[in-house]
C-alpha positions in Angstrom: 10.4 15.2 -35.9 12.8 14.6 -38.8 11.6 13.4 -42.2 12.2 9.8 -42.9 12.4 7.7 -46.1 9.5 5.7 -47.3 11.2 2.4 -46.3 11.9 3.7 -42.8 8.3 4.8 -42.3 7.0 1.4 -43.5 9.2 -0.7 -41.2 9.2 1.7 -38.2 6.6 3.4 -36.1 6.8 6.8 -34.5 6.6 6.5 -30.7 6.6 8.8 -27.8 7.7 7.4 -24.4 6.0 9.0 -21.3 6.0 8.3 -17.6 2.7 7.4 -15.8 2.0 11.1 -15.2 2.2 11.9 -19.0 5.6 13.6 -18.9 7.5 12.8 -22.2 10.9 11.1 -22.1 12.6 13.1 -24.8 11.0 13.6 -28.2 9.1 11.2 -30.4 11.3 8.7 -32.2 11.1 6.0 -34.9 11.3 2.5 -33.5 11.4 -0.7 -35.5 8.2 -2.7 -35.5 10.1 -5.8 -34.3 11.0 -3.9 -31.1 9.5 -5.3 -27.9 9.6 -4.8 -24.1 13.3 -5.8 -23.9 14.4 -3.3 -26.5 12.2 -0.5 -25.0 13.7 -1.3 -21.6 17.2 -0.7 -23.0 16.1 2.6 -24.5 14.4 3.9 -21.3 17.5 3.0 -19.2 19.7 4.8 -21.7 17.5 7.9 -21.9 17.3 8.1 -18.1 21.0 7.6 -17.7 20.4 4.8 -15.2 23.7 3.4 -13.9 22.1 0.1 -13.0 19.7 -1.3 -15.6 16.2 -1.2 -14.1 13.2 -3.3 -15.2 10.2 -1.5 -16.8 6.8 -2.5 -18.0 5.2 -0.7 -21.0 1.6 0.1 -21.6 -0.4 1.3 -24.6 -3.9 2.5 -23.8 -3.7 0.8 -20.4 -2.8 -2.6 -21.9 0.6 -4.0 -21.1 2.8 -4.5 -24.2 4.1 -8.1 -24.1 4.7 -8.6 -27.9 6.7 -6.7 -30.6 5.2 -3.3 -31.6 4.3 -4.6 -35.1 2.3 -7.5 -33.6 0.4 -5.2 -31.3 -0.4 -2.7 -34.1 -1.7 -5.4 -36.4 -3.8 -7.0 -33.6 -5.4 -3.8 -32.4 -5.7 -2.2 -35.9 -3.6 0.8 -34.9 -2.5 3.2 -37.6 1.2 3.7 -38.0 0.5 7.2 -39.4 -0.1 8.5 -35.8 2.4 8.9 -33.0 2.1 5.9 -30.7 2.1 6.9 -27.0 3.9 4.3 -24.8 3.8 4.6 -21.0 6.8 3.1 -19.1 6.5 2.1 -15.4 9.3 1.0 -13.2 9.1 -2.6 -11.8 10.5 -4.1 -8.6 14.1 -5.1 -9.0 13.5 -8.4 -7.0 10.9 -11.1 -7.3 8.8 -12.9 -4.6 8.6 -16.7 -5.1 5.2 -18.0 -6.0 3.2 -19.6 -3.1 3.3 -23.4 -3.4 3.0 -24.6 0.2 2.7 -23.6 3.8 6.3 -23.1 5.0 5.5 -23.2 8.7 2.7 -23.4 11.2 3.6 -21.2 14.2 1.7 -22.3 17.3 1.5 -20.5 20.6 -1.6 -18.4 20.9 -4.5 -20.0 22.8 -7.3 -17.9 21.3 -7.9 -16.5 17.7 -5.1 -14.4 16.1 -6.7 -11.0 15.4 -3.8 -9.0 14.0 -0.4 -9.6 12.4 2.4 -7.3 11.2 5.8 -7.8 9.7 8.7 -5.7 11.0 10.0 -3.1 8.6 13.2 -5.1 8.0 11.2 -8.3 7.4 13.1 -10.2 10.2 10.3 -10.5 12.7 6.5 -11.0 12.8 4.2 -9.6 15.6 0.8 -11.1 16.3 -2.0 -10.0 18.5 -4.6 -12.4 19.9 -7.8 -12.9 21.7 -5.7 -14.4 24.5 -4.7 -10.8 25.4 -1.0 -11.4 24.4 1.3 -10.0 21.7 3.8 -12.5 20.4 7.0 -11.9 18.5 8.4 -14.4 16.1 11.8 -14.9 14.3 11.0 -15.3 10.6 14.4 -16.7 9.8 14.0 -19.7 12.1 10.2 -19.5 12.3 10.3 -19.8 16.0 8.8 -17.8 18.9 10.9 -15.0 20.4 8.8 -13.3 23.1 5.3 -13.4 24.6 4.3 -9.9 25.6 1.8 -9.8 28.4 0.0 -6.8 29.9 -3.3 -6.3 28.0 -6.5 -7.1 29.8 -8.6 -7.7 26.7 -8.3 -8.8 23.0 -5.4 -7.3 21.1 -7.1 -5.9 18.0 -4.3 -4.1 16.1 -0.6 -3.8 16.1 1.9 -1.6 14.3 5.7 -1.4 14.1 7.5 2.0 14.0 9.1 2.5 10.6 12.6 2.4 12.1 11.8 -1.0 13.7 12.6 0.2 17.2 9.1 0.0 18.7 5.9 -2.0 18.5 2.5 -0.6 19.6 -0.6 -2.7 20.2 -4.2 -1.6 20.8 -6.9 -3.6 22.7 -10.6 -4.1 23.0 -10.3 -2.2 26.4 -9.2 1.0 24.6 -5.7 0.8 25.9 -2.4 1.0 23.9 0.9 -0.5 24.9 4.3 0.2 23.5 6.8 -2.7 23.5 10.6 -3.1 22.9 10.9 -5.8 20.2 14.4 -6.6 21.3 13.3 -7.8 24.7 9.5 -8.2 24.5 9.2 -6.0 27.5 6.6 -3.1 27.8 8.0 0.4 27.6 6.1 2.1 30.3 2.5 1.7 31.5 -0.5 1.3 29.2 -1.5 4.5 27.3 -5.0 5.4 28.4 -7.4 7.9 27.0 -9.8 6.2 24.5 -13.2 5.3 25.9 -13.8 2.4 23.5 -11.8 -0.2 21.6 -8.9 0.7 19.3 -9.7 0.4 15.5 -6.4 1.4 14.0 -2.8 2.6 14.6 -0.4 4.5 12.3 3.1 5.8 12.9 4.6 9.1 11.8 6.8 8.4 8.8 10.5 8.1 9.6 11.5 10.5 6.8 9.6 13.2 8.6 10.9 12.5 12.1 13.8 10.3 13.2 14.0 8.5 15.5 10.3 7.6 15.5 8.4 9.1 18.5 4.8 9.7 17.5 1.9 7.5 16.4 -1.8 8.0 16.0 -4.6 5.7 17.2 -8.3 5.6 16.1 -11.1 4.3 18.2 -14.8 3.3 18.3 -15.2 6.3 20.6 -15.1 8.7 17.6 -11.7 10.2 18.4 -8.2 9.8 17.1 -5.2 10.5 19.4 -1.6 11.4 18.7 0.8 9.9 21.3 4.5 10.6 22.0 6.3 7.5 23.3 9.1 9.6 24.8 6.6 11.6 26.9 4.5 8.5 27.3 1.2 10.4 26.9 -1.3 11.7 24.4 -0.2 15.0 23.0 -3.2 15.8 20.7 -6.8 14.6 20.5 -8.4 14.9 17.0 -12.1 15.3 17.7 -14.9 16.1 15.3 -16.3 12.8 14.0 -19.8 12.1 15.1 -19.5 8.3 15.0 -16.7 5.7 15.3 -13.4 6.2 13.6 -12.9 3.0 11.6 -9.4 3.6 10.0 -6.5 6.0 10.2 -3.4 6.7 8.1 -0.4 9.0 8.6 0.7 10.3 5.2 4.1 11.0 3.8 3.3 14.7 3.5 2.7 14.9 7.2 -1.1 14.8 7.3 -3.3 12.3 9.1 -6.4 10.8 7.5 -9.3 9.4 9.5 -12.3 7.6 8.1 -15.5 7.2 10.0 -18.9 5.7 10.3 -20.2 9.2 9.8 -19.3 8.8 6.1 -16.6 11.5 6.2 -12.8 11.4 5.8 -11.1 14.1 7.8 -7.6 15.5 7.0 -5.5 16.8 9.9 -2.3 18.6 10.2 0.0 17.2 12.9 1.8 20.2 14.6 -1.4 21.4 16.3 -4.0 18.8 15.4 -6.1 21.2 13.3 -8.6 20.0 10.8 -7.5 20.9 7.2 -10.4 19.7 5.1 -13.1 17.1 4.9 -13.5 14.6 2.1 -17.2 14.0 1.5 -19.0 11.8 -1.0 -19.7 8.4 0.6 -23.3 7.5 1.4 -22.4 5.0 4.1 -19.7 4.1 6.6 -16.0 4.4 5.5 -14.5 1.0 6.2 -11.0 1.3 4.8 -8.3 3.8 3.7 -5.1 3.2 1.8 -2.2 5.4 0.6 -0.3 5.0 -2.6 2.9 5.4 -0.6 1.9 3.1 2.2 4.6 0.4 1.6 7.5 2.8 1.7 6.0 4.6 4.7 5.7 1.3 6.6 9.2 0.0 5.7 11.0 3.4 6.0 14.7 3.1 5.0 14.6 -0.8 4.8 14.6 -2.3 1.3 15.5 -5.6 -0.3 19.2 -5.0 0.1 19.0 -5.4 4.0 21.3 -2.4 4.5 21.8 -1.3 8.1 22.0 2.3 9.2 24.4 3.7 11.8 22.3 6.7 12.9 18.7 8.1 12.8 19.9 10.9 10.5 21.2 8.4 8.0 18.0 6.3 8.2 15.9 9.5 7.8 17.8 10.5 4.7 17.5 7.0 3.1 13.8 6.9 3.9 13.2 10.3 2.3 15.0 9.2 -0.8 12.8 6.0 -1.0 9.7 8.1 -0.5 10.5 10.7 -3.1 11.5 8.0 -5.6 8.2 6.1 -5.1 6.0 9.2 -5.1 7.7 10.9 -8.1 6.2 14.2 -9.2 2.6 13.2 -8.5 0.7 13.9 -5.3 0.2 11.2 -2.8 -3.1 9.3 -3.5 -5.7 8.1 -1.0 -8.4 5.6 -1.7 -11.4 5.0 0.5 -13.7 1.9 0.6 -17.3 2.1 2.0 -20.4 0.3 2.9 -22.1 2.1 0.0 -20.4 -0.4 -2.4 -18.1 2.2 -3.8 -14.6 3.6 -3.5 -13.2 7.1 -4.1 -9.7 8.0 -5.3 -8.4 11.2 -3.8 -5.4 13.5 -4.0 -6.1 15.0 -0.6 -3.1 17.3 -0.4 -4.4 19.0 -3.6 -8.2 19.0 -3.4 -11.2 18.1 -1.3 -12.9 16.7 -4.4 -12.4 13.1 -5.4 -10.3 12.3 -8.5 -12.7 9.6 -9.5 -15.4 7.2 -8.2 -14.8 3.5 -8.5 -18.0 1.4 -8.9 -18.7 -2.3 -9.6 -18.9 -4.1 -6.3 -22.4 -5.4 -5.4 -21.9 -5.3 -1.7 -19.9 -3.4 0.9 -16.2 -2.8 0.3 -14.4 -4.1 3.3 -10.7 -3.5 2.5 -8.7 -1.5 0.0 -5.0 -1.8 -0.6 -2.4 -0.2 -3.0 0.4 -2.3 -4.5 3.8 -1.4 -3.1 4.7 0.3 -6.3 1.5 2.3 -6.2 0.5 1.2 -9.8 -2.3 -1.0 -8.8 -5.2 -0.9 -6.4 -7.1 -3.9 -5.0 -10.5 -4.0 -3.2 -12.1 -6.8 -1.2 -15.9 -7.0 -0.9 -18.7 -8.9 0.8 -19.8 -9.7 -2.8 -17.1 -12.5 -2.7 -14.9 -10.8 -5.2 -11.6 -9.0 -5.3 -11.3 -6.3 -7.9 -8.2 -4.8 -9.5 -7.9 -1.2 -10.6 -5.3 1.1 -12.1 -3.8 2.8 -9.1 -3.2 6.1 -10.9 -6.4 6.6 -12.9 -8.8 4.4 -11.0 -9.8 2.5 -14.1 -11.2 -1.0 -13.6 -8.7 -3.7 -14.7 -10.0 -7.2 -13.6 -12.1 -9.1 -11.1 -11.2 -12.3 -9.2 -14.2 -14.4 -8.3 -12.6 -17.6 -6.7 -14.0 -17.1 -3.2 -17.4 -18.5 -2.2 -17.7 -16.3 0.9 -17.2 -12.6 1.8 -13.6 -11.4 1.2 -12.3 -9.8 4.4 -8.8 -8.7 3.7 -6.2 -8.4 0.9 -2.4 -8.0 0.9 0.3 -7.5 -1.8 3.7 -9.1 -2.1 6.6 -6.7 -1.8 7.3 -6.9 -5.6 3.6 -6.0 -6.5 3.2 -9.2 -8.5 1.2 -11.4 -6.1 -2.1 -10.5 -4.4 -3.4 -12.5 -1.4 -7.0 -12.5 -0.3 -8.6 -14.0 2.8 -12.3 -14.9 3.0 -15.1 -16.1 5.2 -14.9 -19.3 3.2 -11.8 -20.2 5.3 -9.4 -20.1 2.3 -6.6 -17.9 1.2 -6.1 -17.3 -2.5 -3.1 -15.9 -4.3 -3.5 -14.3 -7.7 -0.7 -13.3 -10.0 -0.5 -11.7 -13.4 2.3 -12.6 -15.8 3.6 -11.6 -19.2 1.6 -14.5 -20.6 -1.4 -12.5 -19.7 -2.7 -15.4 -17.6 -3.8 -15.2 -14.0 -2.7 -18.0 -11.8 -4.4 -19.0 -8.5 -2.8 -20.7 -5.6 -4.8 -22.2 -2.8 -3.7 -21.5 0.8 
């Protein structure tokens, strides 16, 4: 740190830029007090040697900097004699338009729609229904493509392979069916093995294995099963839970996570299906799991540029680059939500002990979800609220209390700026946070 003149010290403030993990970006530097987010953005892009100028947000003590440094220092009574630590976080390079109206009502199912999933490239939508069918829809024209028949009971869950080549659905009968999204036809007979209904499906990430072949299913019967669509059979059965497996995730590091009504989260390796460790701490059912890398795992090599790939190897390479960029130097994070009203934030590749415990909900936590950039964490509860947390530290940020009924599910927009919640009160609400520090709510 070089000595500075009295005038420079009065008008400037000594700052240290760090990434979310605390790694400094160069050494401390004097910045003018009239410098704001735009000037800081230019500095970070220059120091990182970014060829394309990327957008960043800046935080001081977990508060976003939306005014010049001098204004912030005066408002929060911060001394200019100390080095000011400023955390920079990359933002999405695209923006999702705010919700203002319903763009289409897509009719076709004759019973309640129980599950929906966008294709990794965002071109198609799959829906599963109580009418025992899976339907595929073209999102560009908002018209039906195919009706997939074959299930004998309600279709409870559906999942696309990250390369977009396959779709798997799980039913109340405990059967799984793989479909070809290009034709709507089944790829082989139903996959049988589970004794009760399917509660979750997760595909092996494409950056680990391309083309996609394996997925894992969870069931009320207490087991999780790994299937190979090329072999058309179960290749591993993950047993050990004493009650229903309620949720399952396949992580970017190659591990499978299962949450259960036995209050335990189990971590499995996927070459032989061996149990690696157990994550304990919840006092009641584990209802939901979410990974900080979940968005890039689900979308694989597909991003906002709509680039197409000529080979599985090219797709695998692109998916790995996206995953590594998103994860950075930090371990993959897992969050669990429970009937005990709490959540735990874990780094399961590193430790069996939770990083932190998240409390505040007054009833069971039904659903948890990381934002696509991994910076935020949202939770939905039967206490009628949605809570927002820092996705890295687990620190509480805000609560949304617009619903008058239990909140069942939440979902983020791809740019991590809009949060959608669905409730027992029959409404959808969209919350957004802007640089004006105001939260806006749209009714769906």
